[in-house]
C-alpha positions in Angstrom: -117.3 -105.3 -246.1 -119.3 -104.0 -249.1 -122.0 -101.3 -248.8 -124.7 -103.9 -249.5 -123.5 -106.3 -246.8 -123.1 -103.4 -244.4 -126.6 -102.3 -245.0 -127.9 -105.9 -244.6 -126.1 -106.1 -241.2 -127.5 -102.8 -240.1 -131.0 -103.9 -241.0 -130.6 -107.1 -239.0 -129.6 -105.1 -236.0 -132.2 -102.3 -235.9 -134.5 -104.3 -233.7 -137.6 -103.5 -235.9 -137.5 -99.7 -235.1 -136.7 -98.8 -238.7 -134.1 -96.6 -240.1 -136.1 -93.3 -240.0 -137.1 -93.8 -236.4 -133.5 -94.7 -235.4 -132.0 -91.6 -237.0 -134.7 -89.0 -236.4 -135.7 -89.7 -232.9 -134.4 -87.3 -230.3 -135.8 -89.2 -227.3 -134.8 -92.5 -225.7 -136.3 -95.5 -227.6 -137.2 -97.4 -224.4 -138.5 -95.9 -221.2 -137.3 -97.3 -217.9 -140.7 -99.1 -217.6 -140.2 -100.8 -220.9 -142.6 -98.7 -223.0 -141.6 -97.4 -226.4 -141.3 -93.7 -227.3 -143.1 -94.3 -230.7 -146.5 -92.7 -231.5 -148.9 -94.2 -234.0 -151.4 -91.8 -235.7 -153.9 -91.9 -238.6 -156.6 -94.3 -237.4 -160.1 -93.3 -236.2 -160.4 -92.9 -232.6 -162.4 -96.0 -231.9 -160.1 -98.3 -233.9 -157.2 -97.2 -231.7 -159.0 -98.1 -228.5 -158.6 -101.6 -227.1 -160.6 -101.5 -223.9 -159.9 -105.1 -222.9 -156.1 -104.6 -223.3 -156.3 -101.3 -221.4 -158.2 -102.9 -218.5 -155.8 -105.8 -218.4 -152.6 -103.6 -218.4 -153.5 -100.6 -216.3 -152.3 -100.5 -212.7 -154.3 -102.2 -210.0 -155.0 -98.8 -208.4 -156.5 -97.4 -211.6 -158.4 -100.6 -212.3 -160.2 -100.5 -208.8 -160.8 -96.8 -209.0 -162.5 -97.4 -212.5 -164.7 -100.1 -210.9 -165.7 -97.9 -208.1 -166.4 -95.0 -210.5 -168.5 -97.2 -212.7 -170.4 -98.5 -209.7 -171.3 -95.1 -208.3 -172.0 -93.5 -211.7 -174.3 -96.3 -212.7 -176.3 -95.9 -209.4 -176.5 -92.1 -209.9 -177.9 -92.6 -213.4 -180.5 -95.2 -212.4 -181.4 -93.1 -209.3 -182.1 -90.2 -211.6 -184.2 -92.5 -213.9 -186.3 -93.5 -210.8 -186.8 -89.9 -209.9 -187.9 -89.0 -213.4 -190.6 -91.8 -213.3 -192.4 -89.6 -210.7 -192.8 -89.3 -207.0 -194.9 -92.4 -206.7 -192.4 -94.6 -208.7 -191.1 -96.2 -205.5 -193.1 -97.6 -202.6 -191.4 -97.0 -199.2 -191.0 -94.6 -196.4 -192.6 -91.3 -197.1 -190.4 -88.5 -198.5 -191.1 -84.9 -198.9 -188.0 -83.2 -200.5 -186.1 -83.9 -203.7 -183.0 -84.7 -201.7 -184.9 -87.4 -199.8 -186.5 -88.7 -202.9 -183.1 -88.9 -204.8 -181.4 -90.5 -201.7 -184.2 -93.1 -201.6 -183.8 -93.8 -205.3 -180.1 -94.1 -205.0 -180.1 -96.7 -202.3 -182.9 -98.6 -204.0 -180.6 -98.6 -207.1 -177.7 -100.0 -205.0 -179.9 -102.8 -203.7 -181.2 -103.6 -207.2 -177.8 -103.4 -209.0 -176.3 -105.7 -206.4 -179.4 -108.0 -206.2 -179.7 -107.4 -202.5 -183.4 -106.6 -202.3 -184.1 -105.8 -198.6 -187.8 -105.2 -199.5 -188.1 -101.9 -197.7 -188.5 -100.2 -201.1 -190.2 -101.5 -204.2 -191.0 -100.3 -207.6 -194.5 -99.1 -208.4 -195.9 -98.7 -211.9 -194.7 -99.8 -215.4 -192.0 -97.1 -215.9 -190.3 -97.9 -212.6 -190.4 -101.7 -213.3 -188.9 -101.2 -216.8 -186.0 -99.3 -215.1 -185.6 -102.2 -212.6 -185.5 -104.7 -215.4 -182.8 -102.7 -217.2 -180.7 -102.2 -214.1 -181.0 -105.9 -213.1 -179.6 -106.9 -216.5 -176.8 -104.2 -216.1 -175.9 -105.5 -212.7 -175.6 -109.1 -213.8 -173.5 -108.1 -216.8 -171.3 -105.7 -214.8 -170.6 -108.3 -212.1 -169.9 -111.0 -214.7 -167.5 -108.6 -216.6 -165.7 -107.4 -213.4 -165.2 -111.0 -212.2 -163.8 -112.0 -215.7 -161.5 -109.1 -215.7 -160.3 -109.9 -212.2 -159.5 -113.5 -213.1 -157.8 -112.4 -216.4 -155.6 -110.0 -214.5 -154.7 -112.5 -211.8 -154.1 -115.3 -214.3 -152.0 -113.2 -216.8 -148.4 -114.1 -216.4 -146.0 -111.1 -216.3 -142.5 -110.5 -215.1 -141.5 -108.0 -212.5 -137.9 -107.5 -213.0 -136.2 -105.0 -210.8 -133.4 -103.1 -212.7 -130.8 -101.2 -210.9 -131.2 -97.4 -211.2 -127.9 -97.0 -213.0 -125.5 -99.1 -215.0 -121.8 -98.8 -214.3 -118.4 -99.0 -216.1 -116.5 -101.0 -213.5 -113.1 -102.7 -213.3 -113.2 -106.2 -214.5 -110.3 -108.7 -214.8 -107.6 -106.2 -215.6 -109.9 -104.2 -218.0 -113.4 -102.7 -217.5 -117.0 -103.8 -218.2 -120.4 -102.4 -218.7 -122.6 -103.8 -215.9 -126.1 -103.5 -214.5 -128.0 -105.5 -211.9 -131.4 -107.2 -212.0 -133.5 -109.1 -209.6 -137.0 -110.8 -209.5 -139.4 -108.8 -207.4 -141.8 -111.7 -207.0 -141.5 -114.8 -204.9 -142.0 -117.1 -207.8 -139.1 -118.5 -209.7 -138.0 -117.8 -213.2 -136.2 -120.4 -215.3 -134.0 -120.2 -218.4 -133.6 -116.4 -218.0 -131.9 -114.8 -221.1 -130.7 -111.3 -221.3 -129.8 -109.4 -224.5 -128.2 -106.0 -224.5 -128.0 -103.7 -227.6 -126.1 -100.5 -227.8 -127.5 -97.9 -230.1 -125.5 -94.7 -230.8 -124.9 -92.1 -233.5 -121.8 -92.8 -235.6 -120.1 -91.1 -238.5 -119.1 -93.2 -241.5 -118.0 -91.8 -244.8 -119.0 -88.3 -243.7 -122.5 -89.4 -242.9 -123.8 -89.5 -239.4 -126.4 -92.2 -238.6 -127.5 -94.4 -235.8 -126.0 -97.8 -235.5 -127.0 -100.8 -233.4 -124.5 -103.1 -231.8 -125.3 -106.4 -229.9 -123.1 -106.6 -226.9 -121.5 -109.9 -226.0 -122.2 -110.8 -222.4 -120.1 -112.7 -219.9 -123.2 -114.7 -219.2 -126.3 -114.1 -221.3 -128.4 -117.0 -219.8 -128.9 -118.6 -216.5 -131.0 -121.7 -215.7 -132.1 -120.4 -212.3 -132.8 -117.0 -211.0 -133.3 -117.2 -207.3 -131.2 -114.3 -206.1 -129.9 -111.4 -208.3 -127.8 -111.2 -211.5 -125.1 -108.8 -212.4 -125.1 -108.6 -216.2 -121.6 -108.0 -217.5 -120.3 -106.9 -220.9 -116.5 -107.1 -220.9 -115.0 -104.2 -222.8 -112.3 -106.0 -224.6 -110.7 -105.3 -228.0 -113.7 -106.7 -229.8 -116.2 -104.6 -227.9 -118.0 -101.5 -229.5 -117.1 -99.7 -226.2 -113.4 -100.4 -226.5 -111.6 -97.0 -226.3 -114.8 -95.1 -225.7 -114.8 -92.4 -223.1 -117.6 -90.9 -221.1 -117.5 -87.9 -223.3 -117.8 -90.1 -226.5 -120.7 -91.8 -225.0 -122.5 -88.5 -224.3 -121.7 -87.1 -227.7 -123.0 -90.1 -229.5 -126.4 -90.1 -227.8 -125.9 -93.7 -226.7 -128.6 -95.8 -225.2 -128.4 -99.4 -224.0 -131.5 -101.4 -224.7 -132.2 -104.4 -222.4 -134.6 -107.4 -222.9 -134.9 -110.1 -220.3 -137.0 -113.2 -221.1 -137.6 -116.2 -218.9 -140.1 -119.0 -218.1 -142.5 -118.4 -215.3 -142.7 -121.7 -213.4 -146.1 -120.9 -211.9 -147.8 -120.6 -215.3 -145.3 -122.5 -217.4 -145.3 -119.5 -219.9 -142.7 -117.2 -221.2 -142.5 -113.7 -219.7 -140.3 -110.7 -220.5 -139.3 -107.3 -219.3 -137.7 -104.4 -221.0 -135.7 -101.3 -220.0 -132.8 -99.1 -221.1 -130.0 -96.9 -219.9 -129.2 -93.6 -221.5 -125.6 -92.4 -221.5 -126.3 -90.1 -218.5 -127.5 -93.1 -216.5 -124.2 -94.9 -216.8 -121.8 -94.2 -214.0 -118.0 -94.5 -214.7 -115.6 -95.7 -212.1 -118.1 -97.5 -210.0 -119.3 -101.0 -209.0 -122.3 -102.5 -207.3 -122.2 -103.0 -203.5 -122.8 -106.3 -202.0 -126.5 -107.4 -201.6 -126.1 -110.7 -199.8 -127.3 -111.2 -196.2 -127.4 -114.1 -193.8 -130.9 -115.3 -192.7 -131.9 -116.3 -189.2 -131.5 -120.0 -190.1 -128.0 -119.6 -191.4 -129.0 -119.5 -195.1 -128.2 -116.9 -197.8 -130.4 -114.1 -199.1 -130.3 -110.8 -200.7 -131.6 -107.4 -199.6 -133.4 -105.9 -202.6 -133.2 -102.4 -201.1 -129.5 -102.5 -201.9 -129.9 -103.3 -205.6 -129.1 -99.6 -206.6 -126.2 -99.2 -204.1 -122.8 -98.6 -205.7 -119.3 -97.7 -204.5 -116.8 -95.6 -206.3 -113.6 -97.4 -207.5 -110.8 -96.3 -209.9 -110.8 -97.9 -213.3 -107.8 -100.0 -214.4 -105.2 -98.7 -216.7 -106.6 -100.8 -219.5 -110.1 -99.3 -219.1 -111.4 -96.8 -221.6 
């Protein structure tokens, strides 16, 4: 293979990370949650912020905490505005202290923002009515935005693929294989599931040490249905980049296995994907995955997802690396 053809092949395998990132990065490329360890700098702060994307992708816990925080902060701000309008800005039960006045203004703000309007407290004068007008508009817009975001989050298709905690080098048909296990955490079905595995490691060629990418051939890279779990297997035969590689070689080469799983979500009829990776120290040698299958009460077959990480130690075959 000529140097030009070798370079063209390397460019086709770098996954879009680029040569400099591939060679200079000292961290894993893909975190276990699928995020990339690549930073982007140089743009103004506001241009780097995508509030809509952030609100769609943050966890549900953070999303609801943000909604609650916005709700209380908004009411505190409007309560302060009512207080600044003067002691006669609100008609209602008589108050004598600042604490009572602020408390009355806060709960009036809650009623106005949520368009409840019990009638026990009402605005008095132009300044207070201006604040009510602004708060009523804020409440309508806030409710609309919150409802829209909730709908978008519920309707956005995404995959929740559970990856085994470790990959293994296990005995396989008289040799050995690189294996990991995946399962669908959701009750929906994924169709036409495809898995690609890329091995990236540091290699020395012609006295120069650089990072190379190798696509690993899988025993089964695609399944039509994914109702249970799937053990992804790369046989380590003579054509495998892992043939003859030892655990020490894998460690010394800073190896990482990059995983991409894609499929069709039958609920939304849209493609979804999940990413993850295994570093060299997350690969266990001389192990295989324990059985996950269980029998249901009705005599059917199922799996126990709590066992997806379970392994058992086994000796590798003589032909194994």
